[in-house]
N, C-alpha and C positions, 0 to 999 in steps of 0.2 A: 487621631489626633485633635479635633474636634471634640470629643467624648473628655476626652482629659483635660482639656481648658475650661470646659464647662462644669465638669465636677471639681477640679483647683477652686476656680469661681465660686461654685457652690459653698463650699468646707470654708474658704477665705471669708466668706458672707455670715455664717454660722458662728465663725471663730470671731467675728467683730460683734454682732448681737450677742454672744455670749459675755465680752468685756464690758458692753454697755451695760449691760443687766448688774453685773459686778460694780459698776463704777470706776472700772481700770483704763476707760476711756472717752473721753469728749471729743465728741461728734460733733463739727462745725454743721450746722443747718442751712442748705443754701437753698431759697426759695426765690417763686418768683415777684418780682415788685410787686405787683398789681392784687397779688393773693395778701403779701405783707401790709399793705394799705388798707385793704378790705378788712383784714382781722382785727387792726389797729383802731377800726371805727370811721373809717373817711369816706362810707358811702357802699354800695354793692361794688361789685368786680366791675361792671358795666360805667358805674360812676365814677370809678378811678381811673379805668382807663380815657375816659375823656380827659379828667384832669391831666393826666399824663400826656396823651395829648394835645392838648391844648398850651403844653409848656410852663404848668405851673408845681411841677414836681422836678426836685435837684437831687440827686446823687452823689456825695461827697463833693459837695459845690461843682457840681457837672449838672447842666441840665439833661433831662431826660426825655427821650420822645420813643420809647420801646419799653411798651409794657409788659414784656416776655423778659425784660433782663432779670438775670439772676443775681440776688444779691444775698449777704451773710447780714443777718440783720442786727447780731450781737457787734460785727463789726463795722459796717458802712454807715454813715449819719444819710440819715433822710428826711430832707426839707418841702413840706407841701405849703403855698402861698407864702414862702418866706418864714415860717414858723419851725 
């Protein structure tokens, strides 16, 4: 049974990858908050984690204290120092 589930999982992953290459499926990209902010240029991941810990980052108008929070950059609103 375990092999069947694993095989089904691999087949589905390959099918999704094919659809993405063909442009038939838009996949939401869920990323860690600290990684998104570092990629946006707010500093290194260590600097960004300090910003989050100091309470200077809000996600969807809620104060965020967890650097490992998963967000969707296309959907969620991120504010750093009120901007």
